[in-house]
Structure formats: structure tokens, C-alpha cells
VEXTINU-260050 format. One record per residue: residue in three letters; x, y, z of N, C-alpha, C in turn. Coordinates in steps of 0.001 Angstrom, whole numbers, plus 524288, in hexadecimal, padded with zeros to 5 digits. Layout:
N
ALAXYZXYZXYZ
...
END
This chain:
74
MET8034A7FB6E800008000080000800008037A804D580000
THR8023F8089C7FCBE8053480D727FC5D80234811CB7FF12
SER804EC814B18024C8027B81910805018038881E08801EF
GLN7FF728211D8010F80010826157FE5D7FEA082A8380209
ASN801C182E7E801E4800C1833138051B7FD68836D5801F7
SER7F892837C4803A87F51683B3F800CF7F52E840CA802F8
THR7F8AC841E0806B07F91C8471B808D97FBC584AA1804DA
PRO7F96A84F2A803AF7FBEB852AD7FFED80119854BA80217
PRO804AF856247FEAF809B58582A80083808E485D4180395
GLN80C4885E208075B80BFE862DA80A8280FF8866D480899
GLY80EF186BC0809D58128286FEA808678174B8700680BDF
SER81AF78734380A8B81FE3873A280D6D81F538767C812A1
HIS81B128796B8134581A3787C6E8180D814A987B9C81A13
GLN8142587BB581F3A80F0187B89821A480DB58810182387
TRP808D6882A9822BF80739887DD824668023A8879D827A6
ILE801A388B7782B187FCE988C3B82E397FBF08921582E4F
LEU7F7138939982D407F5B38992382D2D7F06F899D682FDA
THR7F04889D3D833C87EB7989E72836937EA178A42083588
LEU7E5448A4FB833B77E3398AA3C832C67DE858AB1783648
GLU7DDCE8B000837FD7D9798B13283B7C7D6E98B66183A07
LEU7D1CB8B64B839FF7CEAE8BB0C839DE7CCB98BBB683F75
PRO7CF088BF4B842777CDC98BFBD848027C7E38BFFB84905
GLY7C63B8BCA084C937C0C98BC6A84E107BD408B9B084A2F
ARG7BF6F8B7F0845C17BC2B8B57F841BC7BDBA8AFE68409B
CYS7C2A68AF0483F337C44B8A9AD83DF07CA348A94283E02
THR7CBF48A47D83EAC7D17C8A32083E5B7D1D789E2D83B1D
THR7D5B089DF8837A67D68A899418348C7DC52897E483492
THR7DD67892E9835067E2BC890F18348E7E2D088D1E83009
GLN7E66088DF582C727E70988A5F828157ECB3888A6827F4
TYR7EDA98841D825A47F2EF881F8825877F38B87E6E820CE
GLY7F86487D4681F9B7F985879C281B497FF538798181A49
THR800AF87734815DE806248771C81435806778798B80ED3
TRP80B1187B8F80D9F80BCF87E39808A28119A87E6F8076A
THR812E187E12802818183887EE5800B581863884337FE09
PRO81AA48881C800A281AE588D577FE4981E5F88D5B7F96E
PRO81D62890FE7F5E4820C7891607F14D8265B892DF7F2DE
ALA82A08891747EFAE82F89892C07F0AF8301C8989E7F16B
GLY8330089A157F56A8340A89F997F67182FD98A2507F9AE
ALA82BA589F9A7FB038277C8A1FB7FE258296E8A313803A6
THR827838A748805DE828D48A8A680B42824598A6F280ED6
ARG8255E8A71A813DF8214D8A5E7817B981CAE8A9A0816F8
HIS81DCF8AE97815FE819AB8B2778151F8167B8B1268103F
ASP819208AF8E80C0F8165B8AE0480747812778A9A480867
VAL8142E8A5D280B70810CC8A15F80CBD80C308A3368100C
PHE80D3A8A66E813F58090B8A87E81742804F18AB4B813F7
VAL806A98AED78109D803068B1DA80D607FFEB8AE38809CB
SER802788AA76807647FFC18A6CD803E97FBA88A39B806CE
LEU7FD0C8A1A680B607F95D89E8480E647F4C28A1C581046
ARG7F5D88A676812137F1A08A9DF813E47EDF98AB3680F5D
GLU7F02F8AC6D80ADF7ECF58AD9A806457E9A58A8E5804B4
HIS7EBD58A43E805177E8F089F79803D57E44089ECC8077E
ILE7E52489F9180C867E0E789F04810537DCB38A32580F66
VAL7DE538A7FC80E7C7DA8B8AC3580D977D7828AB5480885
ALA7D9F78A90C804967D7258A7E27FFBB7D2B48A40A800B9
GLU7D3928A058804557CF8089C8E805AB7CB9089EC380986
HIS7CD3C8A29280CBA7C9E98A4DB810CD7CA918AACB810B0
PRO7C81D8AD7880CEB7C8E58B32380C507C7C28B65881134
GLU7C46E8B4518149C7C3308B72D8196A7C8008B7CF81CED
LEU7CC298B4C881BE97D0ED8B51C81F107D4E88B90281CE2
SER7D36E8BBF7818F97D72E8BF8D816897D95E8C39781A5E
ARG7D65F8C4EF81E657D82E8C8C1822437D9948C62E82772
ALA7DA298C111827717DB578BE3482C437E0EB8BF3F82E1C
ASN7E19F8BEDA833397E6C98BF418359A7E9788B9F48355F
THR7EE868BA03834867F1928B537834DF7F2F48B46483A9B
VAL7F12E8B00083CBA7F2298AEC0842327F6F48AB39842AD
PHE7F7A78A7C283ED27FBF98A40B83F137FD878A2808398B
PHE802A98A217838AF804B88A015833C38099789CE9834E7
SER809CB8983F832D380E6A894EA8336380FAA8927E82E19
LEU8149B8926D82CCE8168A88FF68280981B8F88D218297A
GLU81B83888108292482003884EB82AC782130880C78269E
PRO8262787F3A8262D8275687ADD822BA8242C8760A82454
ASN82231873348208781ED186EB78218782219869BB821FF
ARG8250E8699A826388284E864F88273A829308648382D12
LEU82A9D85FE582EC082BDA85F0F83446831BA85E8A834F4
END
């Protein structure tokens, strides 16, 4: 019997981003991503925030409560 791994490949970095609209809502999203060559931590933050806001436009004025970007390895 052959075992196949059906888990999709993960990105080179793991990220967590928490946004809050004070008194209204807080959301935490996370995932993995391989940034393009030459990308900075700020580039990744802006891209991820824009991605979340594109899916949830009501968060366009949300405060960033937490952001983490770490290499996805132990």
C-alpha cells in the first residue's frame, strides 16, 4: 500500500494578523506564504492586510492589533 500526502504545500513563512474595529469586531487570520524575492517584512504586511480588506471591506479602517511573520520551520 502506498501512502500519499494530500496536504497542499506550505509557504516559506507563517503569518498571523489581527485587525480590530474598536467596539465592533476583531478578526485574526493566519496562513503560510512564500513572499516574492526581495520582499520586505513591510511589503508582506501591506499585502496581507490588503488581501484581508479585499475580502472584508468593513475592515479598511481597522487597527492592527497583532502581526507576526516568521520562517515556517522548526
